[in-house]
VOGU-461289 format. One record per residue: x, y, z negated of N, C-alpha, C in turn. Coordinates in steps of 0.05 Angstrom, whole numbers, padded with zeros to 5 digits, always signed. Atoms other than C-alpha are relative to their C-alpha. Layout:
# residues N
XYZXYZXYZ;...
//
This chain:
# residues 157
+00004+00002-00028-00276+00347-00320+00004-00036+00002;-00005+00033-00014-00287+00267-00291+00012+00003+00019;-00014+00002-00021-00243+00248-00244-00006-00029+00011;+00012+00024-00013-00261+00189-00197+00018-00006+00023;-00020+00004-00013-00213+00159-00148-00010-00026+00018;+00004+00026-00015-00213+00102-00093+00023-00010+00010;-00021+00013-00013-00156+00053-00071-00008-00010+00025;+00008+00004-00033-00156+00046+00008+00019-00018+00006;-00015+00018-00011-00131-00016+00035+00004+00005+00037;-00004+00001-00025-00101-00021+00105-00022-00014+00017;+00017+00014-00011-00148-00040+00162+00015-00023+00017;-00010+00022-00018-00136-00110+00195+00002+00007+00028;+00003-00006-00031-00152-00078+00262+00027+00014+00010;-00023-00009-00004-00089-00039+00256+00023-00016+00006;-00019+00024-00002-00048-00105+00261-00008-00023+00022;+00008+00020-00018-00088-00142+00311+00017-00008+00026;-00015+00005-00024-00040-00134+00368+00019-00017-00009;-00019+00018+00012+00013-00161+00323-00003-00028-00007;+00013+00025+00010-00025-00219+00298-00001-00017+00029;+00002+00010-00027-00033-00238+00374+00028-00005+00017;-00027+00002-00016+00041-00237+00395+00012-00025-00005;-00018+00020+00005+00087-00295+00402+00025+00012-00016;-00023-00004+00021+00151-00300+00357+00017+00022+00020;-00018-00019-00012+00191-00265+00415-00011+00028+00005;+00016-00022+00000+00141-00209+00425+00010+00012-00027;-00004-00013+00034+00142-00197+00350+00027+00010-00004;-00027-00015+00002+00217-00194+00347+00009+00026+00012;-00005-00026-00018+00220-00146+00402-00012+00026-00008;+00013-00022+00012+00171-00103+00361+00006+00002-00025;-00008-00007+00024+00206-00107+00299-00014-00019-00021;+00014+00016+00021+00163-00158+00261+00007-00027-00001;-00002+00028+00010+00172-00227+00229-00022-00014-00007;+00020+00011+00018+00125-00281+00205+00019-00014-00026;-00016+00011+00023+00149-00305+00139-00013-00024-00014;+00013+00018+00012+00126-00371+00102+00001+00006-00029;-00002-00008+00032+00109-00350+00027+00010-00025-00015;-00010+00026+00014+00149-00394-00016+00001+00010-00030;+00001-00009+00028+00140-00352-00083-00026+00017-00003;+00027-00021+00008+00079-00317-00111-00005+00000-00035;+00008-00025-00016+00068-00266-00134+00033+00010+00011;-00019-00012-00012+00113-00241-00084+00001+00017+00027;+00010-00017-00022+00084-00216-00021-00026+00012+00003;+00030-00011+00003+00029-00166-00031-00007+00009+00029;+00011-00011-00026-00017-00155+00031-00009+00020-00004;+00009-00025+00001-00035-00090+00045-00021+00002+00012;+00025-00002-00009-00098-00106+00079-00020-00009-00021;+00018+00018+00023-00131-00157+00026+00009+00013-00027;-00005+00001+00030-00093-00128-00034+00004-00012-00014;-00008+00021+00017-00076-00190-00058+00033-00011+00008;-00022+00012-00005-00013-00227-00066-00004-00027+00015;-00002+00020-00019+00002-00283-00013+00004-00026-00020;-00006+00021+00017-00007-00350-00040+00025-00017+00015;-00018+00017-00008+00047-00405-00033-00004-00017+00032;+00011+00013-00023+00044-00435+00038-00011+00015+00024;+00014-00016-00020+00010-00376+00072+00023+00013+00018;-00016-00010-00015+00041-00341+00129-00007+00033-00003;+00003-00030+00001+00053-00262+00123+00017+00010+00024;-00011-00016-00022+00071-00215+00177+00012+00021-00017;-00019-00022+00005+00128-00170+00162+00006+00019+00021;-00006-00022-00018+00138-00105+00197+00000+00026-00011;+00000-00028+00009+00153-00031+00191-00031+00007+00010;+00023-00014-00006+00090+00009+00190+00004+00032-00012;+00003-00026+00010+00083+00083+00186-00026+00010-00012;+00024-00006+00021+00036+00097+00126-00003+00025-00003;+00004-00029+00001+00047+00171+00121+00009+00016+00029;-00009-00015-00029+00041+00197+00194-00012+00025+00001;+00011-00032+00004+00038+00272+00179+00025+00016+00007;-00021-00018-00009+00074+00337+00200+00012+00008-00023;-00020-00009+00024+00117+00346+00138+00024-00015-00001;-00028+00011+00003+00187+00329+00112-00009-00029-00010;+00009+00020+00018+00145+00271+00077-00009-00025+00025;+00011+00023-00018+00127+00230+00141+00016-00023-00008;-00013+00025+00008+00146+00161+00126-00009-00026+00009;+00005+00027-00007+00147+00090+00148+00019-00022-00017;-00016+00020+00010+00174+00024+00116-00015-00030+00005;+00010+00029-00002+00162-00054+00110-00025-00001-00016;+00024+00009+00015+00097-00082+00091-00003-00030+00008;+00008+00028-00007+00066-00151+00090-00028-00004+00006;+00027+00006-00006-00001-00173+00119-00002-00028+00005;+00011+00032+00003-00032-00240+00104-00017-00005+00030;+00009+00015-00023-00050-00284+00166-00031+00000-00003;+00032-00001+00002-00130-00270+00177-00008+00013-00022;+00013-00013+00030-00133-00221+00118-00023+00021+00013;+00027-00019-00003-00198-00177+00114+00006+00023-00020;-00010-00029+00020-00191-00105+00086-00019-00002-00022;+00014+00000+00026-00210-00102+00016-00014+00022-00007;+00019-00027+00010-00267-00051-00002+00001+00002-00030;+00001+00001+00025-00250-00034-00074-00021+00022-00012;+00022-00018+00015-00303+00002-00118+00015+00023-00013;-00013-00033+00013-00292+00074-00150+00013-00010-00023;-00015+00003+00015-00240+00072-00196+00012-00028-00011;-00010+00026+00001-00222+00000-00188+00031-00001+00009;-00034+00003-00009-00144-00019-00178+00006-00026+00006;-00001+00023-00007-00124-00074-00143+00013-00018-00020;-00012+00020+00020-00102-00134-00190+00029-00009+00008;-00027+00002-00010-00036-00150-00147+00019+00024-00008;-00020-00019+00009-00012-00084-00172+00008+00001-00036;+00001+00004+00030-00018-00100-00252+00027-00010-00004;-00024+00012+00010+00047-00140-00255+00026+00015+00013;-00022-00014-00012+00092-00090-00214+00007+00027-00014;-00010-00027+00010+00136-00031-00231-00004+00009+00023;+00014-00018-00021+00099+00027-00190+00013+00022+00002;-00003-00029-00002+00119+00093-00164-00024+00012+00016;+00016-00014-00009+00066+00142-00150+00004+00027+00010;-00006-00025-00016+00071+00202-00104-00024+00016+00007;+00031-00017-00005+00017+00254-00105+00007+00026+00021;+00000-00025-00023+00010+00304-00039-00022+00014-00001;+00020-00023-00006-00020+00366-00026-00020-00001+00030;+00010+00002-00031-00064+00384+00035+00022+00010+00020;-00019-00005-00019-00004+00402+00070+00020-00026+00003;-00016+00024-00005+00027+00330+00063+00027+00005-00018;-00019-00004+00016+00080+00358+00012-00011-00017-00031;-00001+00010+00030+00094+00316-00052+00001+00016-00019;-00003-00020+00022+00079+00355-00111-00001-00011-00027;-00005+00016+00025+00077+00302-00165+00010-00030+00009;-00008+00028-00003+00109+00233-00177+00002-00006-00030;-00006+00012+00024+00115+00182-00231+00005-00023+00004;-00002+00030+00001+00138+00112-00246-00010-00009-00021;+00017+00015+00024+00101+00063-00289-00004-00025+00007;+00006+00028+00006+00082-00007-00309-00026-00004+00015;+00029+00008-00009+00023-00031-00264-00022+00002-00018;+00023+00003+00015-00016-00045-00324-00011+00029-00005;+00010-00035+00008-00019+00036-00338-00003+00014+00026;+00006-00012-00027-00036+00047-00259-00023+00021-00008;+00025-00018+00002-00107+00078-00277+00007+00025-00011;-00003-00020+00021-00082+00123-00331+00022+00021+00016;-00015-00014-00018-00028+00144-00283-00010+00016+00022;+00016-00014-00016-00072+00161-00230-00017+00019-00006;+00017-00018+00009-00118+00198-00268+00013+00027-00012;-00016-00023+00010-00060+00240-00300+00006+00018+00026;-00009-00016-00031-00033+00258-00222-00023+00021+00007;+00025-00016-00013-00105+00279-00203-00010+00020-00018;+00002-00025+00023-00106+00327-00265+00011+00018+00021;-00009-00026-00020-00067+00370-00216-00019+00001+00024;+00020-00006-00017-00123+00397-00175+00010+00007+00032;-00010-00008-00024-00080+00414-00115+00009-00031+00010;-00004+00023-00015-00066+00336-00107-00019-00012+00016;+00019+00012-00014-00104+00309-00052+00000-00026+00004;+00000+00028-00001-00081+00240-00050+00022-00012-00010;-00025+00011+00016-00031+00194-00079+00006-00030+00019;-00009+00021-00017+00012+00139-00046+00008-00019-00027;-00012+00021+00018+00026+00075-00091+00020-00018+00015;-00019+00017-00009+00093+00039-00075+00012-00017-00023;-00010+00016+00015+00131-00016-00104+00027+00017-00009;-00020-00018+00004+00186+00023-00146+00027-00012+00002;-00028+00010-00006+00243-00024-00137+00008-00004+00031;+00000+00001-00033+00237-00041-00060-00008+00026+00011;+00010-00021-00015+00201+00022-00047-00022+00003+00019;+00020+00010-00019+00150-00009-00004-00028+00010-00010;+00027-00012+00002+00083+00025+00006-00023-00024-00003;+00019+00022+00005+00023-00011-00023-00028+00007+00007;+00026-00012-00017-00039+00034-00012-00001+00023-00006;+00005-00025+00008-00069+00101-00015-00019+00004-00019;+00020-00009+00018-00113+00134-00065-00010+00031+00004;+00010-00025-00004-00160+00191-00054-00024+00007-00020;+00024-00006+00017-00211+00228-00096-00024-00005+00012;+00029-00001-00011-00285+00214-00092-00014+00014-00024;
//
């Protein structure tokens, strides 16, 4: 059985309100602008690329798993200033994930985690295919294993 998947970036529209806030408003809403001083270090969840030195990224808490289950979750993410949502091809994995240690979490139709794996980013594609072999897995979330930050979701196609 052939398994196909698609990695989904977050939409820049979700962050337009934050991008238009001044620093005081941003702080009141839990966000911060950070000037990138190291690369690769700040993976953008909209462009699915590492921000470059000198760029600004918005750091904020984001509810990436807004579900009615014990696995509802939020956490810190980075969004590059003026980022445009990356549209990946079927079975394409974001290059920014190749050099990271990753945690994969597979969820069923009730938003319950039923599969999980930690792997090196260079092995991401095979890890996704392995988890999707469980036909009860509806979607997968990719996190950075060490800090635990959400990167993107993956769905079957």
